[in-house]
VOGU-3710 file (C-alpha; in Angstrom, 3 decimals, decimal comma):
1> maqdtvveis> 93,072/28,917/188,176  92,537/32,193/185,975  95,130/32,809/183,551  97,174/36,161/183,998  98,099/37,296/180,845  101,539/39,328/180,630  101,803/40,105/176,964  99,183/40,579/174,172  99,162/41,469/170,706  96,248/41,824/168,367
11> nvwkifgars> 96,089/42,279/164,470  99,528/42,611/163,649  100,692/42,585/160,004  104,140/42,672/158,520  104,276/43,289/154,715  107,706/43,371/152,941  108,237/45,555/149,960  108,388/49,030/148,370  104,762/49,696/148,428  103,873/47,679/151,614
21> sdalkavqer> 101,799/50,366/152,915  99,797/50,284/149,709  99,650/46,626/150,053  98,340/46,688/153,666  95,570/49,294/152,683  94,409/46,889/149,914  94,234/43,820/151,983  92,085/46,144/154,623  89,658/47,566/151,956  89,417/45,103/149,226
31> gltkaeilke> 90,223/41,867/151,089  93,169/41,174/148,816  94,878/37,403/149,437  98,758/36,852/149,810  99,165/35,998/146,123  97,213/38,652/145,064  99,217/41,290/146,895  102,253/39,655/145,576  101,161/40,207/141,906  99,710/43,371/142,208
41> ygavvgvadv> 102,300/45,113/144,649  105,360/42,915/144,269  105,078/42,702/148,179  105,274/39,356/150,502  102,935/38,903/153,413  105,142/37,678/156,148  102,548/37,938/158,971  98,905/38,077/158,314  96,490/39,342/160,818  98,294/37,583/164,090
51> slsvnrgeif> 96,855/37,965/167,449  98,164/36,065/170,501  98,847/36,216/174,360  101,585/35,044/176,648  100,512/34,102/180,016  102,613/34,151/183,188  104,546/30,935/183,326  104,406/30,680/179,265  107,435/30,809/177,208  107,175/32,412/173,517
61> aswdcrvaan> 109,542/32,411/170,769  109,724/33,407/167,126  111,867/34,045/164,383  112,040/35,474/161,034  112,742/33,498/157,852  115,558/35,625/156,485  118,268/33,218/157,616  117,624/30,885/154,727  118,594/33,859/152,658  121,768/34,833/154,652
71> lpsfvtsiac> 120,557/38,098/155,768  120,350/39,320/159,306  117,622/37,644/161,277  116,131/38,242/164,892  115,137/36,007/167,364  112,489/37,102/169,904  111,887/35,183/173,430  109,453/35,874/175,920  109,554/34,198/179,163  106,880/35,090/181,768
//
């Protein structure tokens, strides 16, 4: 049976910090690592170049790590 993709994301990044845009540009242009981004920009790479697809009948859930720091958090669930 052919897979019926209903949600697809490609090359998603999430960088936390005041200079997140500069940090992303550095990753893309200079290939910096997570450790180098932290040292040079004081930014934390939370999501690095994630791609995924969710097919009909699958369930996908994600959450962030801010719960550990008692910050507002989110949970995303997709049922297809």
